[in-house]
Backbone as a chain_set.jsonl record, in Angstrom:
{"seq": "MTVMTDVLAVTTAGALVGLAVAVPLGPIGLLVVDRGRRDLRLGLAAGGGVAAADLSWAVVAATVGARVAGHSVLRFGRTAAGGLLVVVGVVLVARGVRVLTGRATMGRVASVAGGGPARWFATTYLLTLPNPLTVAVFVAAAVEGGVRRDPVAVIAFAAAVATASLAWHVLLAVAGRTLVRRADERGSAVVTIVVGAALALWPLVS", "coords": {"N": [[64.342, 195.089, 60.009], [65.407, 196.638, 63.116], [63.812, 198.285, 66.169], [66.072, 199.755, 67.355], [67.709, 200.067, 65.136], [66.347, 201.031, 63.686], [66.201, 204.366, 64.837], [68.873, 204.878, 65.261], [69.792, 204.526, 61.74], [68.217, 206.973, 62.256], [68.728, 209.269, 63.774], [71.078, 209.053, 62.675], [71.068, 210.362, 60.325], [69.647, 213.275, 60.757], [71.537, 214.35, 62.407], [73.078, 214.754, 59.612], [71.615, 216.281, 58.344], [71.806, 218.218, 59.897], [74.603, 218.892, 59.937], [74.263, 219.503, 57.61], [72.496, 221.841, 56.556], [73.621, 224.002, 58.608], [76.657, 224.054, 58.267], [77.047, 225.569, 55.201], [78.688, 228.64, 55.397], [76.836, 231.269, 55.927], [75.269, 234.274, 56.663], [74.724, 234.606, 58.939], [75.906, 232.698, 60.499], [78.492, 234.041, 59.97], [78.101, 235.853, 61.407], [78.016, 234.842, 63.965], [80.485, 234.026, 64.52], [81.453, 236.416, 64.708], [80.46, 237.394, 67.257], [81.596, 236.268, 68.934], [84.118, 236.461, 68.809], [83.886, 239.114, 69.539], [83.249, 238.612, 72.509], [83.243, 235.415, 74.002], [81.005, 234.167, 75.317], [78.798, 235.803, 74.391], [79.472, 234.98, 71.743], [78.846, 231.965, 72.127], [76.207, 232.219, 72.872], [75.22, 233.61, 70.942], [75.368, 231.429, 69.006], [73.869, 229.181, 69.729], [71.44, 229.952, 69.879], [70.966, 229.926, 66.724], [71.499, 226.87, 66.414], [68.976, 226.491, 68.278], [66.812, 227.357, 66.661], [67.062, 225.624, 64.327], [66.166, 222.748, 65.485], [63.738, 223.602, 66.489], [62.768, 223.96, 63.938], [63.652, 221.056, 63.013], [61.579, 219.205, 64.673], [59.291, 220.273, 64.068], [59.237, 220.239, 61.017], [59.663, 217.056, 61.137], [56.787, 216.933, 61.683], [54.538, 217.841, 61.209], [55.87, 218.095, 58.472], [55.416, 219.312, 54.91], [53.273, 220.879, 55.102], [53.467, 222.881, 56.184], [55.543, 224.502, 54.883], [54.634, 226.364, 53.21], [52.901, 227.899, 53.88], [51.645, 231.597, 55.07], [51.833, 232.975, 57.378], [54.683, 232.003, 57.834], [56.429, 233.196, 55.207], [55.845, 236.003, 55.884], [57.2, 235.762, 58.225], [59.74, 235.154, 56.645], [59.796, 237.385, 55.331], [60.072, 239.662, 56.985], [62.239, 239.177, 58.62], [64.338, 239.241, 57.217], [64.159, 242.101, 56.31], [64.841, 242.783, 59.325], [67.98, 241.604, 59.314], [69.018, 242.988, 57.471], [69.089, 245.69, 58.917], [70.679, 245.102, 60.594], [73.095, 244.578, 59.962], [73.861, 247.14, 58.147], [74.114, 248.607, 60.726], [76.141, 247.803, 61.605], [78.3, 247.522, 59.602], [78.345, 250.771, 59.318], [79.439, 251.166, 62.264], [82.083, 249.988, 61.624], [82.819, 251.165, 59.812], [83.374, 253.334, 60.821], [85.203, 252.914, 62.669], [87.434, 252.562, 61.04], [88.039, 255.494, 60.314], [88.433, 256.747, 61.944], [87.272, 257.921, 63.919], [86.024, 256.883, 65.913], [86.727, 253.754, 68.448], [87.22, 250.667, 68.708], [86.743, 249.085, 71.234], [84.998, 250.971, 71.784], [82.388, 250.629, 69.818], [82.062, 247.826, 70.383], [81.077, 248.626, 73.139], [79.137, 249.856, 72.229], [77.419, 248.101, 70.868], [76.21, 246.062, 72.526], [73.989, 244.493, 74.798], [73.293, 241.045, 75.806], [73.725, 237.834, 76.412], [71.615, 236.298, 76.393], [70.305, 238.075, 74.776], [72.039, 238.297, 72.155], [71.409, 235.152, 71.645], [68.54, 235.148, 71.196], [68.464, 236.872, 68.909], [69.253, 235.624, 67.105], [68.162, 233.123, 66.682], [65.639, 234.21, 65.971], [66.313, 235.025, 63.303], [67.273, 232.754, 62.112], [65.06, 230.972, 62.165], [62.824, 231.706, 60.017], [64.94, 231.085, 57.131], [64.936, 230.488, 54.59], [66.527, 228.136, 53.146], [66.606, 226.529, 55.438], [64.455, 225.817, 55.649], [63.338, 224.712, 53.176], [65.457, 222.034, 53.304], [64.924, 220.524, 56.24], [62.462, 220.022, 55.841], [62.13, 218.271, 53.246], [64.056, 216.237, 54.316], [62.483, 215.074, 56.878], [60.096, 215.309, 55.046], [60.759, 213.22, 53.231], [61.995, 210.847, 54.643], [60.107, 210.175, 56.426], [60.023, 210.179, 58.986], [58.002, 211.607, 60.737], [55.676, 209.615, 61.248], [56.743, 207.977, 63.523], [57.337, 209.038, 67.05], [59.657, 208.103, 68.48], [61.084, 208.129, 67.011], [60.946, 211.203, 65.597], [61.771, 212.535, 67.899], [64.647, 211.548, 67.983], [65.787, 212.374, 66.038], [65.354, 215.548, 65.929], [66.637, 215.285, 68.378], [69.344, 214.977, 67.392], [69.635, 216.924, 65.11], [69.809, 219.406, 66.445], [71.767, 218.732, 67.656], [74.209, 218.625, 66.429], [74.315, 220.79, 64.752], [74.271, 222.642, 66.704], [77.151, 221.792, 67.555], [78.405, 222.822, 65.946], [78.565, 225.447, 65.663], [79.6, 226.535, 67.81], [81.954, 225.725, 67.66], [82.518, 227.518, 65.516], [81.688, 229.969, 66.99], [84.41, 229.572, 68.886], [86.276, 229.806, 66.783], [85.95, 232.798, 65.952], [86.846, 233.939, 68.568], [89.266, 233.013, 69.804], [91.019, 232.946, 67.14], [89.983, 234.765, 64.967], [89.98, 237.364, 66.608], [92.716, 237.538, 67.074], [93.234, 239.647, 65.518], [93.805, 243.204, 64.308], [92.778, 246.778, 65.391], [92.462, 247.831, 63.022], [92.274, 245.576, 61.358], [90.311, 244.266, 62.42], [87.944, 246.011, 62.484], [87.452, 245.725, 59.71], [86.933, 243.354, 59.759], [84.119, 242.925, 60.704], [82.856, 245.14, 58.91], [82.515, 243.817, 56.175], [81.109, 241.461, 57.296], [79.005, 243.15, 58.637], [78.12, 243.685, 55.538], [77.519, 241.544, 54.715], [75.368, 240.541, 55.983], [73.674, 242.392, 55.778], [73.292, 242.461, 52.568], [71.934, 239.725, 52.099], [69.635, 239.447, 51.664], [69.162, 240.374, 49.615], [69.997, 238.339, 47.45], [69.411, 235.547, 47.985]], "CA": [[65.338, 196.335, 60.439], [65.138, 196.784, 64.784], [63.688, 199.636, 66.204], [67.068, 200.583, 67.718], [68.676, 200.216, 63.697], [65.561, 202.237, 62.361], [66.373, 205.551, 65.698], [70.034, 204.774, 65.063], [69.315, 205.719, 60.837], [67.541, 208.608, 61.846], [70.25, 209.723, 64.448], [72.69, 209.383, 62.019], [69.916, 211.268, 59.296], [69.648, 214.39, 61.415], [72.862, 214.56, 62.941], [73.804, 214.648, 58.906], [71.013, 216.741, 57.778], [72.088, 219.066, 60.808], [75.599, 219.705, 59.719], [74.037, 220.164, 55.86], [72.193, 223.566, 56.844], [74.905, 224.663, 59.281], [78.154, 223.841, 57.749], [77.936, 226.377, 54.824], [78.651, 229.618, 55.633], [76.863, 232.661, 55.203], [75.46, 235.794, 57.481], [74.727, 234.149, 60.46], [77.378, 232.219, 60.798], [79.74, 235.102, 60.126], [78.036, 236.657, 63.04], [78.345, 234.075, 65.144], [82.091, 234.22, 64.457], [82.24, 238.102, 65.321], [80.095, 237.81, 68.575], [82.564, 234.957, 69.306], [85.518, 237.585, 68.753], [84.225, 240.055, 70.976], [82.856, 237.81, 74.116], [83.101, 234.463, 74.16], [80.087, 234.551, 75.628], [77.8, 236.038, 73.263], [79.505, 233.653, 70.481], [78.216, 230.752, 72.583], [74.737, 232.06, 72.989], [74.425, 233.537, 69.275], [75.525, 229.894, 67.79], [72.84, 228.343, 70.578], [70.173, 230.418, 69.095], [71.021, 228.993, 65.72], [70.638, 225.838, 67.041], [67.728, 226.189, 68.951], [66.062, 227.234, 65.63], [67.049, 224.323, 63.767], [66.225, 222.338, 66.93], [62.209, 224.258, 66.322], [62.268, 223.384, 61.804], [63.201, 219.584, 62.975], [60.624, 219.117, 65.167], [58.412, 221.258, 63.083], [59.497, 219.225, 59.671], [59.244, 215.922, 61.28], [55.959, 216.214, 62.29], [53.634, 218.14, 60.043], [56.287, 218.004, 57.015], [55.335, 219.655, 53.586], [52.24, 221.701, 55.273], [54.085, 224.422, 56.718], [56.895, 225.114, 54.319], [54.477, 227.422, 52.06], [52.032, 229.071, 54.747], [51.597, 232.562, 55.222], [53.065, 233.199, 58.375], [56.234, 230.912, 57.419], [56.117, 234.513, 54.169], [55.671, 237.154, 56.723], [58.586, 235.479, 58.69], [61.271, 235.911, 56.115], [60.377, 239.287, 55.074], [60.36, 240.224, 58.394], [63.862, 238.381, 58.724], [64.859, 240.198, 55.666], [64.571, 243.21, 57.078], [66.185, 242.468, 60.501], [69.484, 241.192, 58.556], [69.412, 244.278, 56.647], [69.345, 246.345, 59.881], [71.342, 245.348, 61.842], [74.124, 244.739, 58.557], [73.519, 248.574, 58.095], [74.716, 248.902, 61.777], [77.722, 247.128, 61.424], [79.128, 248.353, 58.654], [77.911, 251.721, 59.56], [80.263, 251.113, 63.211], [83.357, 249.835, 61.032], [83.365, 252.584, 59.093], [83.658, 255.133, 61.571], [86.53, 252.536, 63.158], [88.391, 252.941, 59.953], [88.189, 256.542, 60.087], [89.374, 257.444, 63.094], [86.187, 258.019, 64.621], [85.534, 254.754, 66.915], [87.05, 252.508, 68.802], [86.552, 248.721, 68.634], [86.021, 248.607, 72.082], [83.664, 252.026, 71.922], [81.848, 250.209, 69.289], [80.891, 246.435, 71.162], [80.16, 248.985, 74.396], [77.746, 250.231, 72.021], [76.722, 246.936, 70.14], [75.89, 245.912, 73.382], [73.634, 243.421, 74.567], [74.299, 240.341, 76.379], [74.078, 236.21, 76.049], [70.47, 236.239, 76.093], [69.862, 239.044, 73.651], [72.169, 237.38, 70.571], [70.398, 233.951, 71.573], [67.082, 235.363, 71.054], [68.493, 237.493, 67.684], [69.657, 234.527, 65.908], [66.831, 232.769, 66.643], [64.685, 235.011, 64.666], [66.566, 235.982, 62.608], [67.448, 231.449, 61.847], [64.029, 230.637, 62.103], [62.474, 231.83, 58.261], [65.21, 231.112, 56.666], [64.592, 229.647, 53.008], [67.037, 227.448, 53.089], [66.778, 225.912, 56.595], [63.092, 225.329, 55.954], [63.622, 223.573, 52.545], [66.134, 220.912, 53.735], [64.128, 219.907, 57.049], [60.843, 219.569, 55.559], [62.397, 217.685, 52.276], [64.835, 215.18, 55.168], [61.847, 214.662, 57.198], [59.08, 213.953, 55.063], [61.247, 211.946, 52.744], [61.989, 209.621, 55.712], [59.442, 209.234, 57.119], [60.353, 210.512, 60.091], [56.521, 212.117, 61.327], [55.263, 208.42, 61.651], [57.229, 207.638, 64.509], [57.786, 209.578, 67.942], [60.901, 207.599, 68.896], [62.448, 208.763, 65.676], [61.109, 212.545, 65.662], [62.835, 212.764, 69.048], [66.155, 211.167, 67.658], [66.184, 213.244, 64.806], [65.507, 216.471, 66.278], [67.831, 216.059, 69.225], [70.765, 214.784, 66.413], [70.219, 218.025, 64.535], [70.237, 220.244, 67.406], [73.862, 218.714, 68.777], [75.328, 218.538, 65.033], [74.096, 222.417, 64.304], [75.299, 223.552, 68.441], [78.577, 221.409, 67.933], [79.315, 223.057, 64.153], [78.126, 226.966, 65.973], [79.978, 226.266, 69.078], [83.322, 225.957, 66.634], [82.371, 228.776, 64.763], [82.289, 230.928, 68.011], [85.403, 229.419, 69.822], [87.396, 229.846, 66.038], [86.239, 233.378, 66.403], [87.66, 234.322, 69.671], [90.633, 232.43, 69.308], [91.579, 233.467, 65.644], [89.507, 236.579, 64.817], [90.461, 237.831, 68.012], [93.647, 238.747, 66.945], [93.148, 240.853, 64.663], [94.209, 244.809, 65.367], [91.95, 247.47, 65.146], [91.809, 248.149, 61.722], [91.478, 244.588, 60.879], [88.638, 244.321, 63.335], [86.964, 247.127, 61.744], [87.079, 245.059, 58.302], [86.053, 241.924, 59.943], [82.922, 243.648, 60.794], [82.033, 245.724, 57.737], [82.529, 242.421, 56.208], [80.067, 240.797, 58.38], [77.824, 243.485, 58.131], [78.009, 243.646, 54.73], [76.874, 240.161, 54.03], [73.78, 240.479, 56.332], [72.676, 243.854, 54.628], [73.019, 241.772, 51.253], [71.848, 238.678, 51.711], [68.266, 239.015, 51.701], [68.723, 240.268, 48.042], [70.762, 237.636, 46.914], [68.729, 234.82, 48.41]], "C": [[64.763, 196.313, 62.2], [64.92, 198.044, 65.104], [65.232, 200.466, 66.492], [67.982, 200.666, 66.231], [67.845, 201.385, 63.799], [66.289, 203.584, 63.99], [68.214, 205.444, 64.896], [70.329, 205.96, 63.302], [68.926, 206.803, 61.062], [68.11, 209.529, 62.417], [71.066, 210.005, 63.567], [71.913, 210.754, 60.23], [70.053, 212.793, 59.996], [70.947, 214.709, 62.084], [73.314, 215.373, 60.966], [72.69, 216.15, 58.059], [70.902, 218.34, 59.103], [73.542, 220.209, 60.547], [75.23, 220.599, 58.155], [73.536, 221.323, 55.894], [73.225, 224.463, 57.59], [76.191, 224.884, 59.055], [78.594, 225.496, 56.215], [77.501, 227.69, 54.981], [78.409, 230.726, 55.465], [76.298, 233.469, 56.556], [75.167, 235.457, 58.939], [76.133, 233.788, 61.013], [78.731, 232.989, 60.987], [79.242, 235.916, 61.745], [77.891, 235.739, 64.153], [79.665, 233.772, 65.773], [82.762, 235.469, 64.844], [81.431, 238.318, 66.097], [80.911, 237.135, 69.224], [84.032, 235.888, 69.521], [85.194, 238.273, 69.946], [83.93, 239.39, 72.24], [82.55, 236.382, 73.517], [81.568, 233.499, 74.188], [78.59, 235.264, 74.735], [77.92, 235.272, 71.752], [78.286, 232.579, 70.925], [76.552, 230.628, 72.399], [74.18, 232.673, 71.163], [74.281, 232.349, 68.63], [74.152, 228.73, 68.515], [71.275, 228.884, 70.188], [69.944, 229.933, 67.803], [70.351, 227.572, 66.306], [69.704, 225.487, 67.513], [66.786, 226.101, 67.815], [66.093, 226.376, 64.451], [66.569, 223.043, 64.498], [64.354, 222.653, 66.344], [61.974, 223.267, 64.873], [62.388, 221.966, 62.199], [62.131, 219.3, 63.778], [59.172, 219.306, 64.337], [58.097, 220.217, 61.467], [58.698, 218.039, 60.0], [58.031, 215.353, 61.877], [54.436, 216.707, 61.795], [53.921, 218.62, 58.663], [55.649, 219.148, 56.033], [53.991, 220.844, 54.341], [52.751, 223.014, 55.39], [54.889, 224.814, 55.955], [56.331, 226.962, 53.148], [53.393, 228.613, 53.102], [52.395, 230.681, 54.815], [51.63, 233.605, 55.94], [54.64, 233.139, 58.368], [56.699, 232.719, 56.218], [56.43, 235.152, 55.052], [57.352, 236.937, 57.361], [59.616, 235.574, 57.93], [61.198, 236.917, 55.413], [60.536, 239.994, 55.994], [62.264, 239.911, 58.731], [65.222, 239.382, 58.233], [65.223, 241.581, 56.37], [65.284, 243.757, 58.106], [67.7, 242.311, 59.833], [69.622, 242.509, 57.843], [69.634, 245.836, 57.381], [69.944, 246.372, 60.517], [73.141, 244.78, 60.972], [74.274, 246.284, 58.103], [74.566, 249.031, 59.459], [76.227, 248.614, 61.767], [78.46, 247.411, 61.111], [79.474, 249.31, 59.158], [80.057, 252.188, 60.745], [81.841, 250.824, 62.813], [83.974, 250.518, 60.675], [83.922, 253.706, 59.927], [85.155, 254.819, 62.317], [87.801, 253.186, 62.305], [88.787, 254.53, 59.979], [88.574, 257.097, 60.73], [87.729, 257.673, 64.381], [85.168, 257.77, 65.939], [86.356, 254.657, 67.289], [86.577, 251.173, 68.723], [85.828, 248.893, 69.726], [84.969, 249.702, 72.127], [82.152, 251.472, 71.119], [81.006, 248.936, 69.464], [80.75, 247.235, 72.311], [78.742, 249.123, 73.215], [76.316, 249.688, 70.952], [75.595, 246.735, 71.391], [75.174, 244.443, 73.279], [74.449, 242.091, 75.006], [73.815, 239.211, 75.744], [72.744, 236.404, 75.39], [69.494, 237.361, 74.386], [70.322, 238.423, 72.281], [71.636, 236.455, 70.822], [68.879, 234.433, 70.683], [67.476, 236.214, 69.63], [68.517, 236.492, 66.541], [69.126, 233.567, 65.803], [66.14, 232.769, 65.626], [65.228, 235.19, 63.713], [66.804, 234.17, 61.315], [65.729, 230.947, 60.947], [62.989, 230.346, 60.417], [63.548, 231.173, 57.673], [65.201, 229.955, 55.454], [65.075, 228.303, 52.73], [66.58, 225.904, 53.977], [65.198, 224.787, 56.127], [62.816, 224.231, 54.799], [64.461, 222.429, 53.001], [65.224, 220.274, 54.755], [63.059, 219.565, 56.189], [61.155, 218.48, 54.376], [63.393, 216.092, 52.964], [63.752, 214.669, 55.501], [60.487, 213.916, 56.449], [59.638, 212.867, 53.993], [61.874, 210.906, 53.232], [61.304, 209.554, 56.194], [59.029, 209.67, 58.404], [59.337, 210.769, 61.632], [55.686, 210.91, 61.674], [55.611, 208.261, 63.464], [57.608, 208.51, 65.848], [59.058, 209.737, 68.426], [61.907, 208.831, 67.995], [61.832, 210.519, 65.487], [61.941, 212.983, 66.894], [64.046, 212.427, 68.876], [66.437, 212.046, 66.41], [66.289, 214.768, 64.973], [66.616, 216.312, 67.39], [69.671, 215.917, 68.04], [70.912, 216.031, 65.773], [70.259, 219.354, 65.513], [71.841, 219.984, 67.632], [74.998, 218.753, 67.495], [75.656, 220.345, 65.614], [74.532, 223.027, 65.543], [76.356, 223.253, 68.255], [79.304, 222.842, 67.121], [79.425, 224.743, 65.04], [78.644, 227.179, 67.163], [81.721, 226.97, 68.609], [83.484, 227.09, 66.22], [83.135, 230.193, 65.866], [83.627, 231.005, 68.66], [86.001, 230.247, 68.36], [87.327, 232.096, 65.869], [86.799, 234.048, 67.642], [88.8, 233.761, 69.902], [91.616, 232.952, 67.736], [91.47, 234.875, 65.179], [90.196, 237.494, 65.042], [91.468, 239.226, 67.595], [93.826, 239.713, 66.581], [93.593, 242.709, 65.429], [93.458, 246.068, 64.904], [91.135, 247.887, 64.037], [91.333, 246.617, 61.104], [90.232, 244.266, 61.517], [87.535, 244.585, 62.456], [86.648, 246.684, 60.951], [86.006, 244.135, 58.5], [84.335, 242.999, 60.321], [82.206, 244.075, 59.793], [81.882, 244.476, 56.899], [80.842, 241.673, 56.31], [78.901, 241.547, 58.066], [77.186, 243.636, 56.643], [77.329, 242.199, 53.934], [75.373, 240.12, 54.744], [73.061, 241.402, 55.696], [72.129, 242.86, 52.85], [72.504, 240.277, 51.107], [70.307, 238.839, 51.715], [67.893, 240.007, 50.044], [69.154, 239.65, 46.982], [70.374, 235.684, 46.835], [67.599, 234.673, 47.987]], "O": [[63.612, 195.92, 62.39], [65.564, 198.953, 64.579], [65.509, 201.549, 65.976], [68.985, 201.38, 66.269], [68.297, 202.519, 63.957], [67.488, 203.312, 63.924], [68.459, 206.141, 63.911], [70.701, 207.13, 63.216], [69.142, 207.723, 60.274], [68.164, 210.634, 61.878], [71.749, 211.029, 63.554], [72.423, 211.607, 59.503], [70.882, 213.463, 59.379], [71.079, 215.933, 62.106], [73.832, 216.489, 60.99], [73.228, 216.895, 57.24], [70.059, 219.236, 59.065], [73.695, 221.417, 60.732], [75.62, 221.681, 57.714], [74.143, 222.11, 55.168], [73.582, 225.552, 57.142], [76.819, 225.805, 59.575], [79.624, 226.162, 56.112], [76.333, 228.041, 54.81], [79.252, 231.477, 54.973], [76.956, 233.26, 57.576], [75.452, 236.156, 59.911], [77.026, 234.343, 61.654], [79.677, 232.77, 61.744], [79.854, 236.331, 62.729], [77.617, 236.155, 65.279], [79.964, 233.434, 66.918], [83.929, 235.697, 65.161], [81.186, 239.524, 66.11], [80.974, 237.488, 70.401], [84.803, 235.774, 70.474], [85.786, 238.223, 71.024], [84.615, 239.831, 73.163], [81.698, 236.231, 72.642], [81.168, 232.584, 73.468], [77.448, 234.808, 74.787], [77.042, 235.028, 70.925], [77.209, 232.38, 70.365], [75.842, 229.689, 72.041], [73.225, 232.327, 70.467], [73.363, 232.101, 67.847], [73.654, 227.763, 67.938], [70.226, 228.241, 70.24], [68.818, 229.491, 67.572], [69.18, 227.282, 66.553], [69.324, 224.323, 67.387], [66.019, 225.143, 67.727], [65.177, 226.419, 63.629], [66.679, 222.087, 63.73], [63.825, 221.706, 65.762], [61.295, 222.249, 64.742], [61.392, 221.315, 61.883], [61.357, 218.936, 62.892], [58.262, 218.502, 64.132], [57.061, 219.702, 61.047], [57.575, 217.79, 59.562], [57.847, 214.232, 62.353], [53.401, 216.065, 61.976], [53.164, 219.182, 57.871], [55.327, 220.116, 56.722], [54.015, 221.891, 53.693], [52.447, 224.02, 54.749], [55.209, 225.938, 56.343], [56.932, 227.932, 52.686], [53.264, 229.83, 52.964], [53.571, 230.954, 54.575], [51.529, 234.782, 55.591], [55.5, 233.931, 58.753], [57.496, 233.407, 56.856], [57.631, 234.995, 55.276], [58.351, 237.614, 57.118], [60.592, 236.114, 58.451], [62.167, 237.443, 54.865], [61.175, 241.039, 55.875], [63.176, 240.684, 59.025], [66.288, 239.881, 58.595], [66.295, 241.971, 56.832], [66.047, 244.723, 58.089], [68.49, 243.226, 60.065], [70.776, 242.935, 57.803], [70.108, 246.833, 56.836], [70.129, 247.354, 61.236], [74.174, 244.698, 61.636], [75.323, 246.347, 57.462], [75.604, 249.671, 59.284], [77.203, 249.343, 61.94], [79.461, 247.676, 61.777], [80.624, 249.352, 59.597], [81.077, 252.815, 60.46], [82.752, 251.296, 63.493], [85.17, 250.755, 60.848], [84.679, 254.649, 59.694], [86.022, 255.655, 62.572], [88.72, 253.932, 62.645], [89.94, 254.787, 59.632], [89.182, 258.113, 60.395], [87.627, 257.432, 65.584], [84.187, 258.21, 66.538], [87.244, 255.342, 66.782], [85.389, 250.852, 68.686], [84.598, 248.916, 69.674], [83.896, 249.298, 72.574], [81.04, 251.743, 71.572], [79.861, 248.746, 69.053], [80.031, 246.537, 73.026], [77.636, 248.603, 73.364], [75.244, 250.125, 70.533], [74.426, 247.115, 71.326], [75.36, 243.558, 72.443], [75.646, 241.88, 74.806], [73.443, 239.345, 74.579], [72.61, 236.619, 74.186], [68.606, 237.251, 73.54], [69.526, 238.074, 71.409], [70.735, 236.493, 69.984], [68.424, 233.929, 69.656], [66.424, 236.24, 68.991], [67.986, 236.531, 65.431], [69.431, 232.869, 64.836], [65.939, 231.957, 64.722], [64.465, 235.695, 62.889], [66.601, 234.226, 60.102], [65.415, 230.715, 59.78], [62.614, 229.295, 59.898], [63.056, 230.053, 57.533], [65.451, 228.756, 55.573], [64.375, 227.428, 52.22], [66.337, 224.772, 53.558], [64.99, 223.579, 56.241], [62.282, 223.151, 55.053], [63.651, 221.505, 53.06], [64.588, 219.345, 54.258], [63.032, 218.363, 55.926], [60.329, 217.571, 54.456], [63.448, 215.056, 52.302], [63.458, 213.712, 54.785], [59.934, 212.848, 56.711], [59.077, 211.777, 53.875], [62.324, 210.038, 52.484], [61.453, 208.57, 56.918], [57.887, 209.56, 58.851], [59.523, 210.472, 62.812], [54.84, 211.179, 62.527], [54.81, 208.424, 64.384], [58.76, 208.844, 65.573], [59.618, 210.787, 68.74], [62.756, 209.71, 68.143], [62.802, 211.158, 65.079], [62.803, 213.847, 66.731], [64.807, 212.997, 69.657], [67.59, 212.226, 66.02], [67.147, 215.361, 64.319], [67.518, 217.149, 67.382], [70.695, 216.599, 68.059], [72.056, 216.48, 65.705], [70.87, 220.334, 65.084], [72.783, 220.769, 67.738], [76.221, 218.869, 67.565], [76.498, 220.902, 66.318], [75.232, 224.031, 65.411], [77.135, 224.135, 68.617], [80.235, 223.577, 67.451], [80.557, 225.221, 64.985], [78.14, 228.139, 67.747], [82.362, 227.971, 68.929], [84.498, 227.74, 66.473], [84.137, 230.906, 65.816], [84.1, 232.089, 68.999], [86.266, 231.424, 68.607], [88.373, 232.727, 65.715], [87.378, 235.071, 67.277], [89.479, 234.611, 70.477], [92.813, 233.222, 67.647], [92.297, 235.774, 65.03], [90.837, 238.257, 64.32], [91.451, 240.457, 67.605], [94.457, 240.635, 67.098], [93.628, 243.147, 66.579], [93.69, 246.311, 63.72], [89.943, 248.168, 63.909], [90.272, 246.459, 60.5], [89.199, 244.024, 60.893], [86.651, 243.912, 61.925], [85.436, 246.833, 60.795], [84.899, 243.975, 57.987], [83.935, 243.819, 59.494], [81.075, 243.632, 59.592], [80.737, 244.047, 57.043], [79.879, 241.513, 55.561], [77.944, 241.073, 57.453], [75.966, 243.702, 56.49], [76.812, 242.051, 52.827], [74.375, 239.724, 54.142], [71.976, 241.223, 55.144], [71.038, 242.728, 52.294], [72.665, 239.685, 50.039], [69.849, 237.702, 51.833], [66.796, 240.233, 49.533], [68.945, 240.016, 45.825], [70.812, 234.841, 46.053], [66.854, 233.836, 48.496]]}, "num_chains": 1, "name": "protein.A"}
């Protein structure tokens, strides 16, 4: 097998791994949709944060593999991220309920939610990084594939992961902006409540 063939195989594997982690629509994906619904820039930034976290794990998994999977820092990060998910979820649910009960408008809720692209990039990055599914998939794929033995393969694998993840989350953000945003005031409030509930409940069932 030639070097070019090796790189192509690793790149293909990275793209498949990136999609395998990104495509299942969990709470973070719903958050990207919701941010895109409010403002496409926020959705793209949130999606970029997820892709950046996937890139980080692709590099880590491909270079040090399973040795990091059970590290105490990672376990602490999972706990902290779970707590942050609950907080963000409860806030979104509360804001959606306020709209449904007539105590606020979606415009007011959006302004209170606040935060620019940088905030949502950082938020989704930190929420995605300790995701157990993300860790497990990347470690298994990289270790089994022997990617860590070749620096060129590591770069190809990580780049393919990030590209695939980013492409999917851009699609989610655009879908939120072009489809979900068409909902009326009450429909938008329901979407906000559903997203918030998914975020708040995820740490309890994952």
